[in-house]
N, C-alpha and C positions, 0 to 999 in steps of 0.2 A: 504494500500500500504506500502511495507517495507521501512524503513527509511535508509537503507544501513548500519546500525550499525552492527558490528560483535558481536556475542555472543558465543565466544569460550568456550569450556569446560575447567575445571580447571585441572591442572597437579596433578597427584596422588602422586608425591614425596614431595610435600610441605605441611607437616602436623606436628603437635606436639601432645604430650600426656600429659594430666594433671591428677594428682591424688590429690584429696582434694583441687583443685583449684591452685595447684603449678605445673608448667611445670617440667616434669621428663625426663631428658636426651633426646638425639636425637635418634629416632628409624629409621631404614632403611626400615622397613616393618610392616604393620598392616593388619591383616585379621580377619574375624569373625564379621564384621558389618552386622549382619543378624538376621532375626526373622523367625520363622516357626510355623504355627498353624496347629494342627491335624485336619483332616476332619472326622467328624462322619457321617456315612451314616445311614439313618433312613427311614423306610418305614412303613406307617400306614396300618393296615390290611384292612381298609375300603377304601383305595385309589384305585379307579378303573383304574387309568392311569398306574398302575404298575411302576410308577416313583420312584426314590430314592431321598429323600431330603438330602441335605448336610448341616450340621450344624458345626459351629466352635467348636473345642475342646480346649485342652491345648495349650498355646503358649509357645514356647521354645526359648531360646537365647543361641546360641553356645558360647563357650569361645572366648575371644579376644586373638589373638596370636600376640605378639610383638617381633620383632627381632632387635637387635642393636649390634654394636661393643662392645666387652668387655672392660670395663674401670676399674679404681680403685674404682669407686663408688659401694658400696655393699648395697645400700638402698633397691633395689628390692629383693636381696637375703635375707636380714634381715627380710623383710615382709614375704617372703616365709618360712623362718626358724621358725617364730612364728607359722605359720600354722602347720608345722611339729611337733612342740612342743605342739600342742593342744590349742594354744591361737589364734584363728581365729580373725583377726582384719579386719572387713569389712569397705570398703571405697567407696567413690563415685569418679568418674573421667569423663574425656571427651577426645574424639579424635577430634581435631580441624583441619579442612582443611583451608589452606591459599591460597590467590591468589599470583600472581607474585610480588606484592608489600608488601607481608607478612601481609595483612589485612585478618581478619577472614571472611570466606564466608559460612562455614557450621560447625555445631557442633553436635556431637553425645554424649549424656550423658549416662553413665552407673551407676548402683546403686547396693548397697550391694555386692560389688566386693571383691574378695580375690584371691591370686595367688594359682592355683591348680596344676601347674606344672612349673618347671624350668629346662632348659636344658643348659648345658655348651657347650663350643665350641668343634667342631670336630678338633682335632689337627693332622696335617700332616707335617712331616719334609720336604717333597718335594714341599710344597705349599707356596705361598707368599700372600695368602688370609688373610683378617682380621679375627680375632677370634670373632665369633658371639655367643651371648647368646640369648636364647629364653625363654620367660615367657608366660604362659597362664593365663589369668585373667577370672575366672568364675564370672558371675554376674546374677542378678535376673531380670533386666529390662534394656531396651535400648530405648532412645528417641532421635529423630532427632529434635534438637532445632532450 
């Protein structure tokens, strides 16, 4: 029998990004928390049912896409610049979901990460929007801790 306690879902806006265990700026958007495994279809010649067996293949992790208001901090741009210069610096990080009291409720850890794309703000003289920078973080593994 239900005890009457509510179990509301968490708000998607209350999160932070950590790189090497250190919180890195406030981001307004994070996407790419996803995994995808190829399906390999296989049929044995002696299989009388004519059915196809489905086996797991390669698992892929799309890049994390982070968006934030442009500030004077050039830390993420400097990390990206090192990649452009041929000095890839792989790091580990986390996307941390917080509850209304700012307590951690979920954590997604990513590994062997490096910035594969940086995009500056779209500048428009007739707009009063915040200047947004976007960075894509390519990584080799994602775990929900």
